[in-house]
PDB file as gemmi writes it, atoms N, CA and C in Angstrom:
CRYST1    1.000    1.000    1.000  90.00  90.00  90.00 P 1                      
ATOM      1  N   MET A   1     -46.338  27.579  65.951  1.00  0.00           N  
ATOM      2  CA  MET A   1     -45.797  28.863  65.755  1.00  0.00           C  
ATOM      3  C   MET A   1     -46.527  30.015  65.857  1.00  0.00           C  
ATOM      4  N   ILE A   2     -46.616  31.005  66.693  1.00  0.00           N  
ATOM      5  CA  ILE A   2     -47.523  31.884  66.677  1.00  0.00           C  
ATOM      6  C   ILE A   2     -47.705  33.113  65.346  1.00  0.00           C  
ATOM      7  N   ALA A   3     -48.249  33.229  64.753  1.00  0.00           N  
ATOM      8  CA  ALA A   3     -47.901  34.078  63.418  1.00  0.00           C  
ATOM      9  C   ALA A   3     -47.783  35.203  64.041  1.00  0.00           C  
ATOM     10  N   GLN A   4     -46.934  36.381  62.982  1.00  0.00           N  
ATOM     11  CA  GLN A   4     -46.528  37.212  63.330  1.00  0.00           C  
ATOM     12  C   GLN A   4     -47.488  38.163  62.672  1.00  0.00           C  
ATOM     13  N   THR A   5     -48.156  39.209  63.104  1.00  0.00           N  
ATOM     14  CA  THR A   5     -49.194  40.067  62.337  1.00  0.00           C  
ATOM     15  C   THR A   5     -49.003  41.343  62.837  1.00  0.00           C  
ATOM     16  N   PRO A   6     -49.544  42.227  61.958  1.00  0.00           N  
ATOM     17  CA  PRO A   6     -48.731  43.787  61.964  1.00  0.00           C  
ATOM     18  C   PRO A   6     -50.055  44.312  62.691  1.00  0.00           C  
ATOM     19  N   SER A   7     -49.968  45.235  63.196  1.00  0.00           N  
ATOM     20  CA  SER A   7     -50.820  46.334  64.643  1.00  0.00           C  
ATOM     21  C   SER A   7     -52.430  46.309  63.070  1.00  0.00           C  
ATOM     22  N   PRO A   8     -53.252  45.862  64.272  1.00  0.00           N  
ATOM     23  CA  PRO A   8     -55.081  45.963  63.715  1.00  0.00           C  
ATOM     24  C   PRO A   8     -54.841  47.119  63.397  1.00  0.00           C  
ATOM     25  N   PRO A   9     -55.934  47.425  61.883  1.00  0.00           N  
ATOM     26  CA  PRO A   9     -57.053  46.195  61.882  1.00  0.00           C  
ATOM     27  C   PRO A   9     -56.402  45.289  60.489  1.00  0.00           C  
ATOM     28  N   TYR A  10     -56.741  43.993  60.823  1.00  0.00           N  
ATOM     29  CA  TYR A  10     -56.743  43.097  59.612  1.00  0.00           C  
ATOM     30  C   TYR A  10     -57.762  42.004  60.027  1.00  0.00           C  
ATOM     31  N   TYR A  11     -57.779  40.956  58.958  1.00  0.00           N  
ATOM     32  CA  TYR A  11     -58.600  39.704  59.019  1.00  0.00           C  
ATOM     33  C   TYR A  11     -57.925  38.627  58.807  1.00  0.00           C  
ATOM     34  N   ALA A  12     -58.873  37.389  59.856  1.00  0.00           N  
ATOM     35  CA  ALA A  12     -58.695  36.202  60.202  1.00  0.00           C  
ATOM     36  C   ALA A  12     -59.430  35.778  59.250  1.00  0.00           C  
ATOM     37  N   VAL A  13     -59.309  34.161  58.993  1.00  0.00           N  
ATOM     38  CA  VAL A  13     -60.009  33.522  58.235  1.00  0.00           C  
ATOM     39  C   VAL A  13     -59.731  31.974  59.149  1.00  0.00           C  
ATOM     40  N   ILE A  14     -61.030  31.917  60.292  1.00  0.00           N  
ATOM     41  CA  ILE A  14     -60.664  30.813  60.616  1.00  0.00           C  
ATOM     42  C   ILE A  14     -61.637  29.534  60.245  1.00  0.00           C  
ATOM     43  N   PHE A  15     -60.381  28.505  59.966  1.00  0.00           N  
ATOM     44  CA  PHE A  15     -61.349  27.092  59.104  1.00  0.00           C  
ATOM     45  C   PHE A  15     -61.235  26.160  60.142  1.00  0.00           C  
ATOM     46  N   THR A  16     -62.459  25.695  60.676  1.00  0.00           N  
ATOM     47  CA  THR A  16     -62.939  24.397  61.811  1.00  0.00           C  
ATOM     48  C   THR A  16     -63.199  23.558  60.555  1.00  0.00           C  
ATOM     49  N   SER A  17     -62.385  22.245  61.074  1.00  0.00           N  
ATOM     50  CA  SER A  17     -62.384  21.254  60.185  1.00  0.00           C  
ATOM     51  C   SER A  17     -62.996  19.841  61.275  1.00  0.00           C  
ATOM     52  N   LEU A  18     -63.611  18.832  60.328  1.00  0.00           N  
ATOM     53  CA  LEU A  18     -63.563  17.415  60.924  1.00  0.00           C  
ATOM     54  C   LEU A  18     -62.603  16.722  60.132  1.00  0.00           C  
ATOM     55  N   ARG A  19     -61.887  15.858  60.185  1.00  0.00           N  
ATOM     56  CA  ARG A  19     -61.169  15.133  58.978  1.00  0.00           C  
ATOM     57  C   ARG A  19     -61.584  13.516  58.923  1.00  0.00           C  
ATOM     58  N   THR A  20     -61.644  12.999  58.051  1.00  0.00           N  
ATOM     59  CA  THR A  20     -62.159  11.784  57.916  1.00  0.00           C  
ATOM     60  C   THR A  20     -60.682  10.912  58.038  1.00  0.00           C  
ATOM     61  N   GLU A  21     -61.238   9.511  58.020  1.00  0.00           N  
ATOM     62  CA  GLU A  21     -60.309   9.024  58.539  1.00  0.00           C  
ATOM     63  C   GLU A  21     -59.244   8.515  56.960  1.00  0.00           C  
ATOM     64  N   THR A  22     -59.728   8.835  55.884  1.00  0.00           N  
ATOM     65  CA  THR A  22     -58.658   9.042  54.878  1.00  0.00           C  
ATOM     66  C   THR A  22     -57.859   9.843  54.659  1.00  0.00           C  
ATOM     67  N   ASP A  23     -56.837   9.250  54.019  1.00  0.00           N  
ATOM     68  CA  ASP A  23     -55.225  10.210  53.980  1.00  0.00           C  
ATOM     69  C   ASP A  23     -55.440  10.910  52.504  1.00  0.00           C  
ATOM     70  N   GLN A  24     -55.282  10.329  51.611  1.00  0.00           N  
ATOM     71  CA  GLN A  24     -55.150  10.334  50.237  1.00  0.00           C  
ATOM     72  C   GLN A  24     -54.408  11.268  49.975  1.00  0.00           C  
ATOM     73  N   GLY A  25     -53.167  11.430  50.285  1.00  0.00           N  
ATOM     74  CA  GLY A  25     -52.734  12.893  49.821  1.00  0.00           C  
ATOM     75  C   GLY A  25     -53.035  14.045  50.535  1.00  0.00           C  
ATOM     76  N   TYR A  26     -53.670  13.573  51.404  1.00  0.00           N  
ATOM     77  CA  TYR A  26     -54.013  15.158  52.695  1.00  0.00           C  
ATOM     78  C   TYR A  26     -52.551  15.811  53.199  1.00  0.00           C  
ATOM     79  N   ALA A  27     -51.828  15.536  53.625  1.00  0.00           N  
ATOM     80  CA  ALA A  27     -50.613  16.062  54.051  1.00  0.00           C  
ATOM     81  C   ALA A  27     -49.867  16.546  52.821  1.00  0.00           C  
ATOM     82  N   GLN A  28     -49.691  16.311  51.744  1.00  0.00           N  
ATOM     83  CA  GLN A  28     -49.192  16.666  50.520  1.00  0.00           C  
ATOM     84  C   GLN A  28     -49.965  18.027  50.160  1.00  0.00           C  
ATOM     85  N   ALA A  29     -50.869  17.902  50.051  1.00  0.00           N  
ATOM     86  CA  ALA A  29     -51.932  18.818  49.730  1.00  0.00           C  
ATOM     87  C   ALA A  29     -52.364  20.321  50.619  1.00  0.00           C  
ATOM     88  N   ALA A  30     -52.252  20.122  51.840  1.00  0.00           N  
ATOM     89  CA  ALA A  30     -51.866  21.231  52.937  1.00  0.00           C  
ATOM     90  C   ALA A  30     -50.513  21.755  52.894  1.00  0.00           C  
ATOM     91  N   ASP A  31     -49.288  20.763  52.723  1.00  0.00           N  
ATOM     92  CA  ASP A  31     -48.288  21.832  52.419  1.00  0.00           C  
ATOM     93  C   ASP A  31     -48.494  22.783  51.223  1.00  0.00           C  
ATOM     94  N   ARG A  32     -48.762  22.053  50.185  1.00  0.00           N  
ATOM     95  CA  ARG A  32     -49.304  22.463  49.145  1.00  0.00           C  
ATOM     96  C   ARG A  32     -49.601  24.147  49.175  1.00  0.00           C  
ATOM     97  N   MET A  33     -51.021  24.350  49.912  1.00  0.00           N  
ATOM     98  CA  MET A  33     -51.987  25.050  50.150  1.00  0.00           C  
ATOM     99  C   MET A  33     -51.173  26.141  51.153  1.00  0.00           C  
ATOM    100  N   LEU A  34     -50.551  25.682  52.071  1.00  0.00           N  
ATOM    101  CA  LEU A  34     -49.167  26.471  52.842  1.00  0.00           C  
ATOM    102  C   LEU A  34     -48.563  27.434  52.076  1.00  0.00           C  
ATOM    103  N   GLU A  35     -47.732  26.639  51.208  1.00  0.00           N  
ATOM    104  CA  GLU A  35     -47.114  27.225  50.298  1.00  0.00           C  
ATOM    105  C   GLU A  35     -47.269  28.268  49.174  1.00  0.00           C  
ATOM    106  N   LEU A  36     -48.593  27.559  48.217  1.00  0.00           N  
ATOM    107  CA  LEU A  36     -49.143  28.728  47.639  1.00  0.00           C  
ATOM    108  C   LEU A  36     -50.037  29.823  48.750  1.00  0.00           C  
ATOM    109  N   ALA A  37     -50.432  29.741  49.665  1.00  0.00           N  
ATOM    110  CA  ALA A  37     -50.963  31.142  50.316  1.00  0.00           C  
ATOM    111  C   ALA A  37     -50.175  32.273  50.718  1.00  0.00           C  
ATOM    112  N   ARG A  38     -48.428  31.350  51.239  1.00  0.00           N  
ATOM    113  CA  ARG A  38     -47.650  32.338  51.453  1.00  0.00           C  
ATOM    114  C   ARG A  38     -47.340  33.386  50.446  1.00  0.00           C  
ATOM    115  N   GLN A  39     -47.477  32.689  49.085  1.00  0.00           N  
ATOM    116  CA  GLN A  39     -47.650  33.732  47.889  1.00  0.00           C  
ATOM    117  C   GLN A  39     -48.465  34.375  47.596  1.00  0.00           C  
ATOM    118  N   GLN A  40     -49.845  34.724  48.330  1.00  0.00           N  
ATOM    119  CA  GLN A  40     -50.768  35.382  47.683  1.00  0.00           C  
ATOM    120  C   GLN A  40     -50.505  36.925  48.453  1.00  0.00           C  
ATOM    121  N   PRO A  41     -50.739  37.655  47.498  1.00  0.00           N  
ATOM    122  CA  PRO A  41     -50.875  39.177  48.001  1.00  0.00           C  
ATOM    123  C   PRO A  41     -51.757  39.242  49.291  1.00  0.00           C  
ATOM    124  N   GLY A  42     -51.276  40.190  49.817  1.00  0.00           N  
ATOM    125  CA  GLY A  42     -52.457  40.337  51.379  1.00  0.00           C  
ATOM    126  C   GLY A  42     -52.396  39.340  52.623  1.00  0.00           C  
ATOM    127  N   PHE A  43     -51.669  38.330  52.376  1.00  0.00           N  
ATOM    128  CA  PHE A  43     -51.063  37.313  53.224  1.00  0.00           C  
ATOM    129  C   PHE A  43     -50.163  37.173  54.596  1.00  0.00           C  
ATOM    130  N   LEU A  44     -50.986  36.986  55.624  1.00  0.00           N  
ATOM    131  CA  LEU A  44     -49.666  37.760  56.741  1.00  0.00           C  
ATOM    132  C   LEU A  44     -49.411  36.225  57.619  1.00  0.00           C  
ATOM    133  N   GLY A  45     -50.194  35.449  57.802  1.00  0.00           N  
ATOM    134  CA  GLY A  45     -49.575  34.098  58.457  1.00  0.00           C  
ATOM    135  C   GLY A  45     -50.331  33.352  58.754  1.00  0.00           C  
ATOM    136  N   VAL A  46     -50.384  32.204  59.386  1.00  0.00           N  
ATOM    137  CA  VAL A  46     -51.053  31.324  59.584  1.00  0.00           C  
ATOM    138  C   VAL A  46     -50.985  30.481  61.128  1.00  0.00           C  
ATOM    139  N   GLU A  47     -51.819  30.210  61.828  1.00  0.00           N  
ATOM    140  CA  GLU A  47     -51.618  29.146  62.719  1.00  0.00           C  
ATOM    141  C   GLU A  47     -52.562  27.914  62.548  1.00  0.00           C  
ATOM    142  N   SER A  48     -52.125  26.654  63.334  1.00  0.00           N  
ATOM    143  CA  SER A  48     -52.994  25.607  62.718  1.00  0.00           C  
ATOM    144  C   SER A  48     -52.778  24.747  63.920  1.00  0.00           C  
ATOM    145  N   ALA A  49     -53.877  23.769  63.844  1.00  0.00           N  
ATOM    146  CA  ALA A  49     -53.596  22.456  65.203  1.00  0.00           C  
ATOM    147  C   ALA A  49     -54.674  21.628  64.831  1.00  0.00           C  
ATOM    148  N   ARG A  50     -53.885  20.546  65.016  1.00  0.00           N  
ATOM    149  CA  ARG A  50     -55.654  19.363  64.654  1.00  0.00           C  
ATOM    150  C   ARG A  50     -55.221  18.097  66.505  1.00  0.00           C  
ATOM    151  N   GLY A  51     -56.372  18.135  66.677  1.00  0.00           N  
ATOM    152  CA  GLY A  51     -56.433  17.052  67.775  1.00  0.00           C  
ATOM    153  C   GLY A  51     -56.520  15.488  67.395  1.00  0.00           C  
ATOM    154  N   ASP A  52     -56.519  14.802  68.164  1.00  0.00           N  
ATOM    155  CA  ASP A  52     -56.307  13.292  68.233  1.00  0.00           C  
ATOM    156  C   ASP A  52     -57.532  12.620  67.587  1.00  0.00           C  
ATOM    157  N   ASP A  53     -58.784  13.749  67.753  1.00  0.00           N  
ATOM    158  CA  ASP A  53     -60.312  13.116  67.512  1.00  0.00           C  
ATOM    159  C   ASP A  53     -60.435  13.654  66.141  1.00  0.00           C  
ATOM    160  N   GLY A  54     -59.488  14.577  65.273  1.00  0.00           N  
ATOM    161  CA  GLY A  54     -60.055  14.983  63.761  1.00  0.00           C  
ATOM    162  C   GLY A  54     -60.296  16.007  63.868  1.00  0.00           C  
ATOM    163  N   LEU A  55     -60.585  16.896  64.805  1.00  0.00           N  
ATOM    164  CA  LEU A  55     -60.690  18.764  65.108  1.00  0.00           C  
ATOM    165  C   LEU A  55     -59.504  19.017  64.912  1.00  0.00           C  
ATOM    166  N   GLY A  56     -59.612  19.971  63.529  1.00  0.00           N  
ATOM    167  CA  GLY A  56     -58.464  20.767  63.423  1.00  0.00           C  
ATOM    168  C   GLY A  56     -59.254  22.211  63.526  1.00  0.00           C  
ATOM    169  N   ILE A  57     -57.950  22.937  63.601  1.00  0.00           N  
ATOM    170  CA  ILE A  57     -58.285  24.842  63.534  1.00  0.00           C  
ATOM    171  C   ILE A  57     -57.447  25.508  63.224  1.00  0.00           C  
ATOM    172  N   THR A  58     -57.632  25.994  61.718  1.00  0.00           N  
ATOM    173  CA  THR A  58     -56.455  26.699  61.087  1.00  0.00           C  
ATOM    174  C   THR A  58     -56.541  27.823  60.947  1.00  0.00           C  
ATOM    175  N   VAL A  59     -56.256  29.363  61.604  1.00  0.00           N  
ATOM    176  CA  VAL A  59     -56.506  30.333  61.291  1.00  0.00           C  
ATOM    177  C   VAL A  59     -55.303  31.485  60.705  1.00  0.00           C  
ATOM    178  N   SER A  60     -55.592  31.533  59.126  1.00  0.00           N  
ATOM    179  CA  SER A  60     -54.721  32.899  58.101  1.00  0.00           C  
ATOM    180  C   SER A  60     -55.349  33.742  58.465  1.00  0.00           C  
ATOM    181  N   TYR A  61     -54.063  34.937  58.754  1.00  0.00           N  
ATOM    182  CA  TYR A  61     -54.553  36.204  58.892  1.00  0.00           C  
ATOM    183  C   TYR A  61     -54.006  36.918  57.397  1.00  0.00           C  
ATOM    184  N   TRP A  62     -54.767  37.825  57.046  1.00  0.00           N  
ATOM    185  CA  TRP A  62     -54.778  38.648  55.873  1.00  0.00           C  
ATOM    186  C   TRP A  62     -54.833  40.510  55.649  1.00  0.00           C  
ATOM    187  N   THR A  63     -54.591  40.895  55.190  1.00  0.00           N  
ATOM    188  CA  THR A  63     -54.557  42.640  55.108  1.00  0.00           C  
ATOM    189  C   THR A  63     -56.042  42.826  54.796  1.00  0.00           C  
ATOM    190  N   ASN A  64     -56.890  42.020  54.353  1.00  0.00           N  
ATOM    191  CA  ASN A  64     -58.051  42.582  53.780  1.00  0.00           C  
ATOM    192  C   ASN A  64     -59.446  41.639  53.087  1.00  0.00           C  
ATOM    193  N   GLU A  65     -60.212  42.288  52.849  1.00  0.00           N  
ATOM    194  CA  GLU A  65     -61.210  41.127  52.414  1.00  0.00           C  
ATOM    195  C   GLU A  65     -60.894  40.986  51.010  1.00  0.00           C  
ATOM    196  N   ALA A  66     -60.389  41.551  50.271  1.00  0.00           N  
ATOM    197  CA  ALA A  66     -60.380  41.191  48.690  1.00  0.00           C  
ATOM    198  C   ALA A  66     -59.112  40.530  48.799  1.00  0.00           C  
ATOM    199  N   ALA A  67     -57.875  40.657  49.739  1.00  0.00           N  
ATOM    200  CA  ALA A  67     -57.002  39.189  49.381  1.00  0.00           C  
ATOM    201  C   ALA A  67     -57.412  37.896  49.720  1.00  0.00           C  
ATOM    202  N   ILE A  68     -58.778  38.132  50.718  1.00  0.00           N  
ATOM    203  CA  ILE A  68     -59.468  36.841  50.951  1.00  0.00           C  
ATOM    204  C   ILE A  68     -59.905  36.213  50.374  1.00  0.00           C  
ATOM    205  N   LEU A  69     -60.727  37.330  48.951  1.00  0.00           N  
ATOM    206  CA  LEU A  69     -61.285  36.551  48.409  1.00  0.00           C  
ATOM    207  C   LEU A  69     -60.919  36.229  47.421  1.00  0.00           C  
ATOM    208  N   ALA A  70     -59.393  37.025  46.934  1.00  0.00           N  
ATOM    209  CA  ALA A  70     -58.624  36.328  45.697  1.00  0.00           C  
ATOM    210  C   ALA A  70     -58.296  35.006  46.174  1.00  0.00           C  
ATOM    211  N   TRP A  71     -57.972  34.889  47.066  1.00  0.00           N  
ATOM    212  CA  TRP A  71     -57.263  33.658  47.777  1.00  0.00           C  
ATOM    213  C   TRP A  71     -58.241  32.529  47.773  1.00  0.00           C  
ATOM    214  N   LYS A  72     -59.654  32.918  48.111  1.00  0.00           N  
ATOM    215  CA  LYS A  72     -60.456  32.204  47.523  1.00  0.00           C  
ATOM    216  C   LYS A  72     -61.004  31.635  46.045  1.00  0.00           C  
ATOM    217  N   GLN A  73     -60.599  32.425  45.291  1.00  0.00           N  
ATOM    218  CA  GLN A  73     -61.092  32.339  44.055  1.00  0.00           C  
ATOM    219  C   GLN A  73     -60.110  31.872  43.308  1.00  0.00           C  
ATOM    220  N   HIS A  74     -58.629  31.845  43.986  1.00  0.00           N  
ATOM    221  CA  HIS A  74     -57.224  30.961  42.988  1.00  0.00           C  
ATOM    222  C   HIS A  74     -58.042  29.557  42.822  1.00  0.00           C  
ATOM    223  N   ALA A  75     -57.570  29.190  41.325  1.00  0.00           N  
ATOM    224  CA  ALA A  75     -58.116  28.145  40.753  1.00  0.00           C  
ATOM    225  C   ALA A  75     -57.400  26.398  41.473  1.00  0.00           C  
ATOM    226  N   GLU A  76     -56.165  26.491  41.569  1.00  0.00           N  
ATOM    227  CA  GLU A  76     -55.403  25.472  42.655  1.00  0.00           C  
ATOM    228  C   GLU A  76     -55.876  25.481  44.355  1.00  0.00           C  
ATOM    229  N   HIS A  77     -56.586  26.562  44.671  1.00  0.00           N  
ATOM    230  CA  HIS A  77     -56.750  26.454  46.099  1.00  0.00           C  
ATOM    231  C   HIS A  77     -58.487  26.008  46.051  1.00  0.00           C  
ATOM    232  N   ARG A  78     -59.048  26.558  44.757  1.00  0.00           N  
ATOM    233  CA  ARG A  78     -60.703  25.922  44.514  1.00  0.00           C  
ATOM    234  C   ARG A  78     -60.653  24.598  44.339  1.00  0.00           C  
ATOM    235  N   ASN A  79     -59.663  23.979  43.782  1.00  0.00           N  
ATOM    236  CA  ASN A  79     -59.810  22.377  43.458  1.00  0.00           C  
ATOM    237  C   ASN A  79     -59.006  21.816  44.441  1.00  0.00           C  
ATOM    238  N   THR A  80     -57.995  21.965  45.212  1.00  0.00           N  
ATOM    239  CA  THR A  80     -58.088  21.329  46.789  1.00  0.00           C  
ATOM    240  C   THR A  80     -58.983  21.134  47.728  1.00  0.00           C  
ATOM    241  N   ARG A  81     -60.082  22.677  47.546  1.00  0.00           N  
ATOM    242  CA  ARG A  81     -61.094  22.857  48.592  1.00  0.00           C  
ATOM    243  C   ARG A  81     -62.211  21.532  47.944  1.00  0.00           C  
ATOM    244  N   GLU A  82     -62.572  21.452  46.930  1.00  0.00           N  
ATOM    245  CA  GLU A  82     -63.243  20.495  46.414  1.00  0.00           C  
ATOM    246  C   GLU A  82     -62.841  18.751  46.748  1.00  0.00           C  
ATOM    247  N   GLN A  83     -61.709  18.519  46.803  1.00  0.00           N  
ATOM    248  CA  GLN A  83     -60.691  18.083  46.779  1.00  0.00           C  
ATOM    249  C   GLN A  83     -61.346  17.693  48.579  1.00  0.00           C  
ATOM    250  N   GLY A  84     -60.640  18.485  49.248  1.00  0.00           N  
ATOM    251  CA  GLY A  84     -61.397  18.551  50.852  1.00  0.00           C  
ATOM    252  C   GLY A  84     -62.825  17.648  50.910  1.00  0.00           C  
ATOM    253  N   ARG A  85     -63.797  18.497  50.182  1.00  0.00           N  
ATOM    254  CA  ARG A  85     -64.993  18.325  50.425  1.00  0.00           C  
ATOM    255  C   ARG A  85     -65.505  16.593  50.474  1.00  0.00           C  
ATOM    256  N   ALA A  86     -64.561  16.013  48.865  1.00  0.00           N  
ATOM    257  CA  ALA A  86     -65.392  14.684  48.686  1.00  0.00           C  
ATOM    258  C   ALA A  86     -64.337  13.954  49.396  1.00  0.00           C  
ATOM    259  N   ILE A  87     -63.265  14.356  50.180  1.00  0.00           N  
ATOM    260  CA  ILE A  87     -62.571  13.179  50.758  1.00  0.00           C  
ATOM    261  C   ILE A  87     -62.168  13.764  51.819  1.00  0.00           C  
ATOM    262  N   TRP A  88     -61.708  14.229  52.376  1.00  0.00           N  
ATOM    263  CA  TRP A  88     -60.982  14.484  53.403  1.00  0.00           C  
ATOM    264  C   TRP A  88     -61.823  14.942  54.629  1.00  0.00           C  
ATOM    265  N   TYR A  89     -62.678  15.406  54.457  1.00  0.00           N  
ATOM    266  CA  TYR A  89     -63.542  16.548  55.080  1.00  0.00           C  
ATOM    267  C   TYR A  89     -64.835  15.425  55.699  1.00  0.00           C  
ATOM    268  N   GLY A  90     -65.342  15.561  56.653  1.00  0.00           N  
ATOM    269  CA  GLY A  90     -66.839  15.020  57.594  1.00  0.00           C  
ATOM    270  C   GLY A  90     -67.348  16.108  57.443  1.00  0.00           C  
ATOM    271  N   ALA A  91     -66.932  17.369  57.866  1.00  0.00           N  
ATOM    272  CA  ALA A  91     -67.431  18.573  57.993  1.00  0.00           C  
ATOM    273  C   ALA A  91     -66.651  19.720  58.165  1.00  0.00           C  
ATOM    274  N   PHE A  92     -66.792  21.350  57.787  1.00  0.00           N  
ATOM    275  CA  PHE A  92     -66.195  22.174  58.555  1.00  0.00           C  
ATOM    276  C   PHE A  92     -67.277  23.200  58.136  1.00  0.00           C  
ATOM    277  N   GLN A  93     -66.401  24.823  58.676  1.00  0.00           N  
ATOM    278  CA  GLN A  93     -66.812  25.743  59.170  1.00  0.00           C  
ATOM    279  C   GLN A  93     -65.503  26.563  58.421  1.00  0.00           C  
ATOM    280  N   THR A  94     -65.903  28.086  58.556  1.00  0.00           N  
ATOM    281  CA  THR A  94     -64.905  28.740  57.609  1.00  0.00           C  
ATOM    282  C   THR A  94     -65.792  30.034  58.093  1.00  0.00           C  
ATOM    283  N   ARG A  95     -65.302  30.544  58.834  1.00  0.00           N  
ATOM    284  CA  ARG A  95     -65.452  32.213  59.301  1.00  0.00           C  
ATOM    285  C   ARG A  95     -64.517  33.267  59.407  1.00  0.00           C  
ATOM    286  N   VAL A  96     -64.992  34.587  58.791  1.00  0.00           N  
ATOM    287  CA  VAL A  96     -63.993  35.308  57.994  1.00  0.00           C  
ATOM    288  C   VAL A  96     -64.025  36.308  59.165  1.00  0.00           C  
ATOM    289  N   CYS A  97     -62.906  37.419  60.204  1.00  0.00           N  
ATOM    290  CA  CYS A  97     -63.472  38.034  61.392  1.00  0.00           C  
ATOM    291  C   CYS A  97     -61.983  39.097  61.350  1.00  0.00           C  
ATOM    292  N   LYS A  98     -62.787  40.475  61.505  1.00  0.00           N  
ATOM    293  CA  LYS A  98     -62.111  41.796  61.663  1.00  0.00           C  
ATOM    294  C   LYS A  98     -61.316  41.790  62.855  1.00  0.00           C  
ATOM    295  N   VAL A  99     -60.002  41.744  63.143  1.00  0.00           N  
ATOM    296  CA  VAL A  99     -59.091  41.657  64.052  1.00  0.00           C  
ATOM    297  C   VAL A  99     -59.575  43.278  64.199  1.00  0.00           C  
ATOM    298  N   GLU A 100     -59.795  43.483  65.760  1.00  0.00           N  
ATOM    299  CA  GLU A 100     -59.711  44.986  66.381  1.00  0.00           C  
ATOM    300  C   GLU A 100     -58.878  45.199  67.247  1.00  0.00           C  
ATOM    301  N   ARG A 101     -57.890  44.206  67.390  1.00  0.00           N  
ATOM    302  CA  ARG A 101     -57.526  44.112  68.808  1.00  0.00           C  
ATOM    303  C   ARG A 101     -56.504  42.979  68.713  1.00  0.00           C  
ATOM    304  N   ALA A 102     -55.456  43.619  69.488  1.00  0.00           N  
ATOM    305  CA  ALA A 102     -54.359  41.955  69.652  1.00  0.00           C  
ATOM    306  C   ALA A 102     -53.702  42.018  70.826  1.00  0.00           C  
ATOM    307  N   TYR A 103     -53.356  41.253  71.790  1.00  0.00           N  
ATOM    308  CA  TYR A 103     -52.628  41.369  72.862  1.00  0.00           C  
ATOM    309  C   TYR A 103     -51.699  40.061  72.720  1.00  0.00           C  
ATOM    310  N   ALA A 104     -50.609  40.540  73.118  1.00  0.00           N  
ATOM    311  CA  ALA A 104     -49.526  39.318  73.185  1.00  0.00           C  
ATOM    312  C   ALA A 104     -48.756  39.170  74.862  1.00  0.00           C  
ATOM    313  N   PHE A 105     -48.678  37.688  74.956  1.00  0.00           N  
ATOM    314  CA  PHE A 105     -47.546  37.634  76.096  1.00  0.00           C  
ATOM    315  C   PHE A 105     -46.488  36.522  75.534  1.00  0.00           C  
ATOM    316  N   THR A 106     -45.438  36.936  76.116  1.00  0.00           N  
ATOM    317  CA  THR A 106     -44.006  35.941  76.251  1.00  0.00           C  
ATOM    318  C   THR A 106     -43.261  35.778  77.126  1.00  0.00           C  
ATOM    319  N   ALA A 107     -43.497  34.701  77.791  1.00  0.00           N  
ATOM    320  CA  ALA A 107     -42.663  34.606  79.361  1.00  0.00           C  
ATOM    321  C   ALA A 107     -41.480  34.317  78.787  1.00  0.00           C  
ATOM    322  N   ASN A 108     -40.563  33.382  78.039  1.00  0.00           N  
ATOM    323  CA  ASN A 108     -39.330  33.493  77.908  1.00  0.00           C  
ATOM    324  C   ASN A 108     -38.822  34.782  77.027  1.00  0.00           C  
ATOM    325  N   SER A 109     -37.766  35.347  78.095  1.00  0.00           N  
ATOM    326  CA  SER A 109     -37.209  36.795  77.850  1.00  0.00           C  
ATOM    327  C   SER A 109     -36.278  36.217  76.224  1.00  0.00           C  
ATOM    328  N   THR A 110     -35.929  35.209  76.050  1.00  0.00           N  
ATOM    329  CA  THR A 110     -35.301  34.464  74.895  1.00  0.00           C  
ATOM    330  C   THR A 110     -35.865  34.325  73.914  1.00  0.00           C  
ATOM    331  N   THR A 111     -37.552  34.814  74.042  1.00  0.00           N  
ATOM    332  CA  THR A 111     -38.560  34.413  72.884  1.00  0.00           C  
ATOM    333  C   THR A 111     -38.424  35.544  72.572  1.00  0.00           C  
ATOM    334  N   PRO A 112     -39.202  36.420  71.200  1.00  0.00           N  
ATOM    335  CA  PRO A 112     -39.191  38.021  71.107  1.00  0.00           C  
ATOM    336  C   PRO A 112     -40.811  37.889  71.023  1.00  0.00           C  
ATOM    337  N   ALA A 113     -41.729  38.605  71.893  1.00  0.00           N  
ATOM    338  CA  ALA A 113     -43.296  38.742  71.687  1.00  0.00           C  
ATOM    339  C   ALA A 113     -43.080  38.884  70.542  1.00  0.00           C  
ATOM    340  N   PRO A 114     -44.695  38.623  69.285  1.00  0.00           N  
ATOM    341  CA  PRO A 114     -44.727  39.052  68.768  1.00  0.00           C  
ATOM    342  C   PRO A 114     -45.081  40.385  68.116  1.00  0.00           C  
ATOM    343  N   THR A 115     -44.408  41.051  67.176  1.00  0.00           N  
ATOM    344  CA  THR A 115     -44.518  42.064  66.867  1.00  0.00           C  
ATOM    345  C   THR A 115     -45.976  43.081  66.440  1.00  0.00           C  
ATOM    346  N   GLY A 116     -46.146  44.474  66.527  1.00  0.00           N  
ATOM    347  CA  GLY A 116     -47.623  45.312  66.159  1.00  0.00           C  
ATOM    348  C   GLY A 116     -48.791  44.873  66.795  1.00  0.00           C  
ATOM    349  N   LEU A 117     -48.581  44.438  68.049  1.00  0.00           N  
ATOM    350  CA  LEU A 117     -49.948  44.267  68.956  1.00  0.00           C  
ATOM    351  C   LEU A 117     -49.727  45.253  69.718  1.00  0.00           C  
ATOM    352  N   ALA A 118     -51.428  45.358  70.071  1.00  0.00           N  
ATOM    353  CA  ALA A 118     -51.691  46.987  70.821  1.00  0.00           C  
ATOM    354  C   ALA A 118     -52.624  46.182  71.834  1.00  0.00           C  
TER     355      ALA A 118                                                      
END                                                                             
């Protein structure tokens, strides 16, 4: 699902990862992190995809850098990140970006276009 974001500016955190073959609770941890992120002040939405080759990209959207930093410092999120380094990920990169423009297209007239895009 495409995240519904407000008019820019806002921030995007792009998390690109390569999974190991070990699962050991990954799906449950990912679900918990999404549930927890949605409760954080400044969280706007998330989009995520993973290919058969283990490459995954998750983009989370935030109102400002302070909200991103608070999420990074959240104790449960920090513990789960450490598990990721030790068990679930062979490699990853995190990029923080300021969204200055956004555009939308919806081909199906019964599906509303995301709002707040310019």
